[in-house]
C-alpha positions, 0 to 999 in steps of 0.5 A: 376931857380938858387939856391939850396934846403937845407935839413937836416939829421933831424930836428933842425940840422941847416938848417935855419942858413946854408940857411941864411949863403948861402944867406949872402955869395951870397948877399956879391957877389953882387947877388939879393937873396931870401930865401924861406921856403915853409912850416914852422911848429911852430909859436910864438905870438910876439907883437900881431902877429904869427911869425915863426923864420925860416921864419924871419931869411930867410926874414932878410937874403934876400936882395930884398924887400919881404913880409914875406908871400912870404918867408913863404907861408904856416906857421903853428902854431904847432911845429910838423910834417907839415901834422899834424900841417895842419890837426890840423888847418883844412888846406891842404898844397897846393903843386901847390901853393908852387911850384908857390911861388918859381918860382915867387921868382926866377923871381925876384932874381938871386938865391933862397935858399929853405929850407925844413921842417924837414928831406928829407922824412917828409910828406906834404900830404897824397901822397907826401913829401918834396922830391917831391917838390925838384924834381919839382923845380929841384934845386941842394940839399945841405945836412946839417949834424948836427955834433953829435953822429950818424951823419955819419949814418944819413948823409949816409942814407939821401944821399942815399935817395936823390940819389935814388929819382933822385935828385942831391946832390950837397954837404953837410955842417957840423953844429956843434951841440955838441962842446964836441963831441968825435973825432969830426975831425975824424967824419968830415974826415969820412963824407968828405971821404964817401960822396965824395966816394959814392955820389961825394958830396963835403963838402961846409963848416963846421960851428963850434959851435956858440953862436950867429949863425946869417947869417953873423957869419955862412957865412965865414965858407962856401967854396967859390969855392964850392958855385961858383960851386953850384950856377953855377956862372962865377964870383968867390966868395971871401974867407972870413976869419972867 
């Protein structure tokens, strides 16, 4: 199985937009790609159907024919911690089904990008969380760091937890949430230095604040060389000018 598992320093830090950007870049390189959101909490009624925005985004960024249920096999209506959303609906999140769903997609695509729910340690059941799914799929982990006050501590703590769980932290992507953040370049410099020094995790891109953060807008801000290494590809990615 080739691809990556995208996690974040918190919820709402840009995991979906980065995941979609990764899919877009890989598709530009001529690869068959599939997005996968094993558990998605939070749905809105649109035209008579319940829709999860993250699943829709990953479905749109994939370039093989997929049903939305294949991209998001466990979609829950309430926008809260997944285990609580499942409990409210009288459902149990099926760990084996989520693993199988990823493996089935991987058989049809050259690579998959799996996006976790919330942060690294959000519970998905009484005795397991997102990190267990990461370990089962054995994909390199990409950490999305929401660039705002507190991001350095959040990033280093999350990276430490990833490594402590014997997961491979392949790199990180900074996503600018606060364009007016004080000392933004210095924060990025510190993150780049400390994540490399402590965890050998390179920066795979810095996404600026974007009014319309769709996949095609995010993709040019991702590092071509880093993506080639991340996905273990022989053919180099072309650099794209933002």
